[in-house]
C-alpha positions as CSV (number, residue, x, y, z in Angstrom):
1,M,28.2,8.8,-32.5
2,P,26.8,12.3,-31.3
3,S,24.5,12.5,-28.4
4,T,20.8,13.6,-28.8
5,P,20.6,17.4,-29.4
6,S,18.3,19.3,-26.7
7,N,18.5,23.0,-28.1
8,G,14.7,23.5,-27.8
9,L,14.0,22.8,-24.3
10,Q,13.6,26.3,-23.5
11,S,10.4,26.4,-25.7
12,F,8.7,24.8,-22.6
13,Q,8.8,28.0,-20.9
14,G,5.2,29.7,-20.7
15,K,3.6,26.5,-22.0
16,S,0.6,24.7,-20.1
17,F,0.9,21.2,-19.4
18,L,-1.4,18.2,-18.2
19,I,0.2,15.2,-16.6
20,T,-1.9,12.2,-16.3
21,G,-1.0,9.9,-13.4
22,G,0.4,13.1,-12.0
23,T,0.8,11.9,-8.4
24,G,2.9,8.9,-9.4
25,T,6.6,8.6,-9.2
26,M,7.0,10.0,-12.9
27,G,4.3,12.4,-12.7
28,Q,5.7,14.1,-9.7
29,A,9.2,14.1,-11.0
30,L,8.1,15.4,-14.5
31,A,6.2,18.3,-12.6
32,L,9.0,19.2,-10.5
33,R,11.5,19.5,-13.6
34,L,8.9,21.2,-15.7
35,L,8.5,23.8,-12.9
36,Q,12.2,24.9,-13.7
37,Y,11.0,26.0,-17.0
38,Q,8.6,28.5,-15.7
39,P,5.2,27.0,-17.4
40,R,2.1,29.0,-17.2
41,V,0.4,26.1,-15.4
42,I,0.9,22.3,-14.7
43,R,-2.2,20.3,-14.1
44,L,-1.8,17.1,-12.4
45,F,-4.7,14.6,-13.2
46,S,-5.1,11.5,-11.2
47,R,-7.8,9.5,-9.5
48,D,-6.4,9.4,-6.0
49,E,-7.3,12.4,-3.8
50,H,-5.1,11.1,-0.9
51,K,-2.0,11.2,-3.0
52,Q,-2.9,14.5,-4.1
53,Y,-3.3,15.8,-0.7
54,V,0.0,14.4,0.4
55,M,1.8,15.9,-2.7
56,K,0.5,19.2,-2.1
57,Q,1.3,19.1,1.6
58,R,4.8,18.2,0.8
59,L,5.4,20.7,-2.1
60,G,3.6,23.4,-0.5
61,D,1.4,26.0,-2.2
62,I,2.8,26.4,-5.8
63,P,0.5,28.9,-7.8
64,N,0.9,27.4,-11.2
65,L,0.8,23.7,-10.0
66,R,-3.1,22.5,-10.1
67,Y,-4.6,19.1,-9.0
68,L,-7.6,17.6,-10.8
69,I,-9.1,14.4,-9.8
70,G,-10.3,12.3,-12.6
71,D,-9.6,9.0,-14.3
72,V,-8.5,8.6,-18.0
73,R,-11.3,5.9,-18.4
74,D,-13.8,8.9,-18.2
75,Y,-13.7,10.7,-21.6
76,E,-15.7,13.6,-20.8
77,R,-13.5,14.4,-17.5
78,V,-10.4,14.0,-19.7
79,S,-11.9,16.4,-22.4
80,R,-12.5,19.0,-19.7
81,A,-9.2,18.6,-18.1
82,V,-7.1,19.2,-21.4
83,E,-9.0,22.7,-22.2
84,G,-6.6,25.2,-22.7
85,I,-3.4,22.9,-22.4
86,D,-0.5,22.8,-24.8
87,I,1.3,19.6,-23.9
88,V,-0.1,16.2,-22.3
89,I,2.2,13.7,-20.8
90,H,0.2,10.5,-20.3
91,T,1.7,8.3,-17.7
92,A,-1.4,7.0,-16.1
93,A,-1.5,3.3,-16.3
94,L,-2.0,-0.2,-14.5
95,K,1.6,-1.2,-14.9
96,H,2.0,-4.4,-12.6
97,V,2.3,-7.6,-14.5
98,P,0.5,-9.9,-11.8
99,A,-2.3,-7.5,-11.3
100,C,-2.8,-6.9,-14.9
101,E,-2.7,-10.8,-15.5
102,Y,-5.4,-11.3,-12.8
103,N,-7.7,-8.3,-14.0
104,P,-6.9,-8.2,-17.6
105,F,-10.1,-6.0,-18.7
106,E,-9.2,-3.5,-16.2
107,A,-5.9,-3.2,-17.7
108,V,-7.5,-2.8,-21.2
109,Q,-9.8,0.0,-20.0
110,T,-7.1,2.0,-18.4
111,N,-4.1,1.5,-20.7
112,V,-6.0,1.0,-23.9
113,I,-9.2,2.7,-23.8
114,G,-7.8,5.5,-21.5
115,T,-5.1,6.1,-24.0
116,Q,-7.7,6.4,-26.9
117,N,-9.7,8.9,-24.7
118,V,-6.5,10.9,-24.1
119,I,-5.8,11.0,-27.8
120,L,-9.3,11.8,-28.8
121,A,-9.6,14.8,-26.1
122,C,-6.6,16.2,-27.0
123,Q,-7.0,16.2,-30.9
124,R,-10.6,17.8,-30.3
125,Q,-9.2,20.2,-27.9
126,G,-6.4,21.2,-30.0
127,V,-3.4,20.3,-27.8
128,Q,-0.2,20.9,-29.3
129,Q,1.7,17.5,-28.4
130,V,0.8,14.4,-26.7
131,L,3.5,12.1,-25.2
132,F,2.7,8.4,-24.1
133,T,4.9,6.7,-21.7
134,S,5.2,3.1,-22.9
135,S,7.6,0.1,-21.7
136,D,10.1,-2.4,-23.0
137,K,7.5,-4.9,-22.1
138,A,5.5,-3.8,-25.1
139,I,8.0,-5.9,-27.1
140,A,6.9,-9.5,-27.8
141,P,4.6,-9.4,-24.8
142,P,3.7,-12.6,-23.0
143,N,1.6,-10.8,-20.6
144,T,-1.6,-8.4,-20.4
145,M,0.4,-5.5,-19.2
146,G,2.8,-5.6,-22.1
147,A,0.1,-6.1,-24.6
148,T,-2.0,-3.2,-23.5
149,K,1.1,-1.0,-23.7
150,L,1.9,-2.2,-27.3
151,L,-1.9,-1.5,-28.3
152,A,-1.5,1.8,-26.7
153,E,1.7,2.7,-28.7
154,R,-0.3,1.4,-31.8
155,L,-3.1,3.9,-31.2
156,M,-0.7,6.7,-30.8
157,I,0.9,5.9,-34.2
158,A,-2.4,5.3,-36.0
159,A,-3.8,8.6,-34.6
160,A,-0.5,10.5,-35.8
161,Y,-1.0,9.1,-39.1
162,A,-4.7,9.3,-39.7
163,H,-5.1,12.8,-38.0
164,G,-7.5,14.5,-40.4
165,S,-7.7,18.2,-39.6
166,S,-5.9,17.7,-36.0
167,R,-2.6,19.4,-35.8
168,T,-1.7,17.5,-32.6
169,T,1.7,15.9,-32.6
170,L,1.8,12.2,-30.9
171,C,4.8,10.5,-29.8
172,S,5.8,7.7,-27.3
173,V,8.8,6.7,-25.3
174,R,9.8,3.4,-23.9
175,F,10.9,2.9,-20.4
176,G,12.7,0.1,-18.7
177,N,12.4,-0.6,-15.1
178,V,12.7,2.7,-13.2
179,L,14.8,2.5,-10.2
180,G,13.5,4.1,-7.1
181,S,9.9,4.4,-8.6
182,R,7.0,3.6,-6.5
183,G,5.8,0.0,-7.0
184,S,9.6,-1.1,-8.0
185,A,10.5,-4.6,-6.9
186,F,13.7,-3.1,-5.5
187,L,11.8,-1.2,-2.8
188,Q,10.3,-4.3,-1.7
189,F,13.7,-6.1,-1.5
190,I,15.0,-3.0,0.6
191,R,11.9,-3.2,3.0
192,D,12.3,-7.1,3.4
193,L,16.2,-6.6,4.1
194,R,15.5,-3.6,6.6
195,A,12.9,-5.9,8.5
196,G,15.3,-8.9,8.5
197,R,13.1,-11.0,6.2
198,P,14.6,-13.1,3.3
199,V,14.3,-11.3,0.0
200,Q,12.0,-13.3,-2.5
201,V,13.5,-13.2,-5.9
202,T,11.8,-14.9,-8.9
203,D,14.9,-16.1,-10.8
204,M,18.6,-14.8,-9.9
205,D,19.6,-14.9,-13.6
206,M,16.6,-12.6,-14.8
207,T,17.9,-9.5,-16.7
208,R,16.4,-6.2,-17.0
209,F,17.2,-2.8,-18.5
210,M,17.4,-0.1,-15.9
211,M,17.2,3.7,-15.7
212,S,16.8,6.2,-13.1
213,V,13.8,8.6,-12.6
214,E,15.9,11.5,-13.7
215,E,17.0,9.6,-16.9
216,A,13.1,8.9,-17.7
217,V,12.3,12.5,-17.2
218,S,15.2,13.6,-19.5
219,L,13.9,11.1,-22.2
220,V,10.4,12.4,-22.1
221,L,11.7,16.2,-22.5
222,K,14.1,15.2,-25.2
223,A,11.2,13.2,-27.1
224,L,8.8,16.3,-26.9
225,D,11.4,18.5,-28.3
226,M,12.4,16.2,-31.3
227,A,9.1,14.5,-32.1
228,H,7.7,14.5,-35.7
229,G,4.7,12.6,-34.8
230,G,4.1,8.9,-34.7
231,D,7.5,8.3,-33.6
232,V,8.9,6.2,-30.5
233,F,12.1,7.1,-28.7
234,V,14.0,4.6,-26.4
235,L,16.8,5.3,-24.1
236,K,20.0,3.0,-24.4
237,M,20.0,1.7,-20.8
238,P,22.5,-0.5,-18.8
239,V,21.6,-4.1,-18.1
240,V,21.3,-5.8,-14.7
241,R,21.0,-9.3,-13.6
242,L,18.5,-9.5,-10.7
243,G,20.9,-11.7,-8.7
244,T,23.5,-9.0,-8.8
245,V,21.1,-6.3,-7.8
246,V,19.9,-8.3,-4.8
247,E,23.6,-9.1,-3.7
248,A,24.2,-5.3,-3.8
249,L,21.1,-4.5,-1.9
250,V,22.1,-7.2,0.6
251,D,25.5,-5.3,1.2
252,Q,23.8,-2.0,1.5
253,F,20.9,-2.6,3.5
254,G,21.0,-6.2,4.8
255,K,21.4,-6.9,8.6
256,P,24.8,-8.4,9.6
257,S,24.8,-12.3,9.0
258,D,27.3,-15.0,9.6
259,G,25.6,-17.1,6.8
260,S,25.9,-17.0,3.0
261,L,24.1,-14.6,0.6
262,M,21.7,-17.3,-0.2
263,D,20.4,-17.4,3.5
264,Q,18.9,-14.1,2.9
265,I,17.3,-15.0,-0.3
266,E,14.2,-17.0,-1.2
267,V,13.9,-18.0,-5.0
268,I,10.2,-18.3,-5.8
269,G,10.3,-18.7,-9.6
270,P,8.9,-16.5,-12.3
271,R,5.3,-15.3,-12.0
272,Q,2.9,-15.6,-14.7
273,G,3.6,-13.4,-17.7
274,E,7.2,-12.7,-16.6
275,K,10.3,-13.0,-19.2
276,M,13.5,-13.8,-18.5
277,F,15.0,-11.1,-20.6
278,E,13.6,-7.8,-22.0
279,E,14.0,-6.2,-25.6
280,L,14.1,-2.3,-26.4
281,L,13.5,-3.1,-30.2
282,S,12.0,-5.9,-32.1
283,D,13.4,-7.6,-35.0
284,D,11.5,-5.5,-37.4
285,E,12.2,-2.2,-35.7
286,A,15.8,-2.6,-35.2
287,K,16.3,-2.6,-39.0
288,R,14.4,0.8,-39.5
289,A,15.4,2.6,-36.2
290,L,18.1,5.5,-36.0
291,E,20.3,6.0,-33.4
292,W,22.3,8.4,-31.3
293,E,24.9,7.6,-28.7
294,D,22.3,7.7,-25.9
295,M,19.1,6.5,-27.6
296,F,17.1,5.2,-30.6
297,V,14.2,6.5,-32.3
298,L,11.7,4.6,-34.4
299,P,10.5,7.0,-37.2
300,P,6.9,7.0,-38.3
301,W,6.7,4.2,-40.8
302,W,5.3,6.7,-43.6
303,E,8.5,8.8,-43.6
304,V,10.4,7.6,-46.6
305,R,13.7,9.4,-45.3
306,P,13.3,10.4,-42.0
307,H,15.8,12.8,-40.4
308,Y,16.7,13.6,-37.1
309,D,19.6,15.9,-36.4
310,G,22.8,13.7,-35.6
311,A,21.0,10.2,-35.9
312,K,22.5,7.4,-37.6
313,S,21.2,4.2,-39.0
314,T,21.6,1.2,-36.8
315,T,23.2,-2.0,-37.3
316,G,19.8,-3.8,-37.4
317,E,20.8,-5.9,-34.5
318,V,18.2,-6.6,-31.6
319,Y,18.8,-4.8,-28.5
320,T,17.9,-7.3,-25.7
321,S,19.0,-7.7,-22.1
322,K,19.9,-11.3,-22.9
323,S,22.6,-10.5,-25.4
324,L,24.1,-7.1,-23.8
325,P,26.8,-7.2,-21.2
326,V,25.3,-6.9,-17.7
327,L,26.7,-4.7,-15.0
328,S,29.3,-6.1,-12.6
329,L,28.7,-6.2,-9.1
330,R,30.8,-3.1,-8.5
331,E,29.1,-1.1,-11.2
332,T,25.8,-2.1,-9.8
333,K,26.7,-0.9,-6.5
334,E,27.8,2.3,-8.0
335,M,24.5,2.7,-9.8
336,L,22.4,2.0,-6.6
337,A,24.6,4.3,-4.6
338,A,23.8,7.4,-6.6
339,L,20.0,6.8,-5.9
340,T,17.8,7.7,-2.8
341,F,15.3,4.8,-1.9
342,P,12.6,5.9,0.3
343,E,11.1,3.8,2.9
344,P,8.2,1.9,0.8
345,S,4.7,2.5,2.0
346,G,2.1,-0.3,2.8
347,E,0.1,0.7,-0.2
348,D,2.9,-0.2,-2.7
349,K,2.7,-3.1,-5.1
350,F,5.9,-4.3,-6.6
351,D,7.0,-5.5,-10.0
352,T,10.0,-6.4,-12.0
């Protein structure tokens, strides 16, 4: 089965970009990758002036990198920010499951209303493309965060279908757990191990889809290159067992101990809204998805015979972390060894 084509990435040269949530892990990584294509400008849109200051100090003065303070909840500010922009990548979100469970309407205002603000502003300002970063937690969501991501996906699809005179192309991608991202549970595990504290694990048998920041960035760029409008792109990711990841991290970051592995682990039980496994495609989606060797695409439902270069029909099987083989301890260690884990800051919140 062929890999996804990516012949059109050079078309990013000379384009103007806006990234919402631009000072987050994904926003920063996207900006650095896009700078390689010599864009006309990249505007980083976020509500935290301190993170913007820190990022600018770290990167130095890059003439075509601009920092805009604003909140996606504020339609007028979003509309002003996207003036003259060709491509918007919408990463801003409340993404931590416990925080969204405790503050559900805050999650709705940012993840749902904020997404609708981005859609409307981009359509009215004539933006060429909008990409929304969703999550595997949007499939059969038992929690507020997943439900808001699902609704935001549906807003993107509905806007692509009922577009009126707008020529804006809208698409989405679904991420799994992004290893090394700010807020990842694995950074908290590492901090605990470095401090000699037991690692708090919800359930050793939980399974999750994993991707690196670099893989997430590449998925976004491929989706922008191939989108028809109303489609959702999903990377095929390896599955890890939480207990195996913790064991690998204990070996890499833990302090020498004469005791057993479990002496460095405290199992606390699943938190409200957490699932034992995740899905990349629902039952219905799996039946109509197309695939390449490395990813799936859910075509817009109104396309009778969708065509994507090199894509084939799927077997129709549901793609879940429960049914797929998990990485061994050796494979998990190899995956983690390829990553650079920063020392987590005290501001981080953590999620699986």
